[in-house]
N, C-alpha and C positions, 0 to 999 in steps of 0.2 A: 254851306259847310258841307263836307260828305260825311255820309255814314262811317265810313274809316276814322274820320278827325272827331266826330261824336264819340263812338265808343272808345276812344282814347282819354275823353275828358271825364270818362266814369272811371271811378276806383275801386266799387262796389258793384257785386251783384243789384239788377234793379235800381241804381243809382236814378235820382229823379233829374233829366235835364231839361233846364228851359230851353226853348229854343226861340230867339227873336229875331222875325222876319221884317225887312223892310218893309213899313205900311202896315203891318199886319199886327194884332195882338200876338203875346205868348202863348206857348203850348207846351205844359207839361208832358214828358213822356218818359218810360221805362224803356232802360237800354238790358236788358242781359249781356254781361260780361262775363265771360263767352259766352254764347249758347250752351247747354247742358247737353251733350250726348244721351240718347236714350242710355238706359232707363230715368233718368235725372230730370224731374220737373222744379226748377229754381235748386235752391242749396239744401234742402232740408227735404223734397219727397219724391215719391218714384211713381210712376206707369207700369204698371203688369203688362201690357199692351202696347206693342209700339204705335195703333193706328190711334190711341189715348193719349200717345206722346205727340204725333204727328198734326193731331187736331188743336192739343193747347201748345204745339208751336207757332201754328195758322193764325190762332186767336187770343195768344198772351196778352196782346194790350186789353182788350174787353174784359176777360177772364180773370186780372192781375194776377196774386201769387197766390201759390198752392195753399190747401190748411190742412189737408190730410194726402195720405197714401190713397194710389188707387184700391179699391175694395169690392171683394163678391156681394150681391146683395145675398141674403136669405132666400132661400127656395120655398115659394110659395105655393098652394095650388092656383089655380087659374093664371100666375104671371109668367112672366116672361124673364128666362135667367137673363143676368146679367152683372155689371160690374160700372161704377161711377168714382168720380174724384170730384171735393169740392175742392171751390176757389171762394175770394173773396167775395168776385162778383158775380157766381155763377156755377158750375159743374158741367162735368163732361159725363155722358153716360154712355156704354159700349152695349152692344146686344148680342148674346153670346148661342141661340138658335133662333130654328124658324127661317121665316122669309129674309129676316133681316139681319142673321147672326152674323156676327163681324162687323156691322156697321155702328161707327160711332159719332156722336154729335155733340154738340156744346148747345146751352142754353144759357146765358147770359141777361147782365142788366132787370131790367121792367119787365121782361118777359119770364125769367127766372123768377124774379120774385112773386108771379100772378103765378106760375105753376106753384111752384111750394105752398101757394098759399089754399091750392085745391088736392094738396099731399104728394105734390111730385111724383116720382115712379110710382108709389103705392095706391095712388091716384086711379080713378076711372082713364086719365087721359094718358096714361099707362109710361112708358119709351118713348122720347123725343126720336121718329123716324126722317128727319131733315132737318136744313137750315131755317136759320130766319130769313126769310125771303119780302121783296116788294112785291104787294100784288098790285098797288098803284101806286106808282112813284109820284106824280102829283099831287096826289090828296094825302097821300103820307102814311098809304093802309101797307102795312105788315102782317105777317103770319108766317108762324112756324106749326109745322105737323106735329103728329104723336101717335101712337098707335091706335088708339080711339076717338080722336078729335083733333081740333085745331086751338088754338090762339091766336086770336086778333089782336094790333093796337092799333090805333089811329093817332099819329102823331101829332093833328094839328086840333082834335078834339082830348087828348091826353086818354083816349077812354079803349076797354080790354073787354071783349070779351072772348066767349069760350063755345065754341058748337063742339057738339059729342056727334061721332057718326050714328046715325040712327035717328036722329032727332028733327 
């Protein structure tokens, strides 16, 4: 079945479509119909920066639907200025100044839950400065880099570790 024919099955934006391939289990996916143009993220919310929209476009399956518009974070001493946008399964963060100015990264799933448990962007880790990467695919070890540390996730052990820079 082609992507075009799958899109024609969707009558509403983000309609869940079940794909059943011969010999494999069913997999539910959400198809935007049609893909909204910048600045729209889904039907209800908007992104302020194109880079946020582009990250959403590439990660929309893992982020799921938007919950808020993109908004600027309040300025605070010793904090990097930036913006963020919440989704059902994560958030997108954009850094507005410094070495990473204009860089935009998503934090999703269980790593996002762990990040939120340590106060997210307001905590010691600061903004994400990289995407989620496999450090050791054979062992299932993934990590995401932040301004002041890293969250490690071991898929096999279902365990998280946080390492702060300088510790």
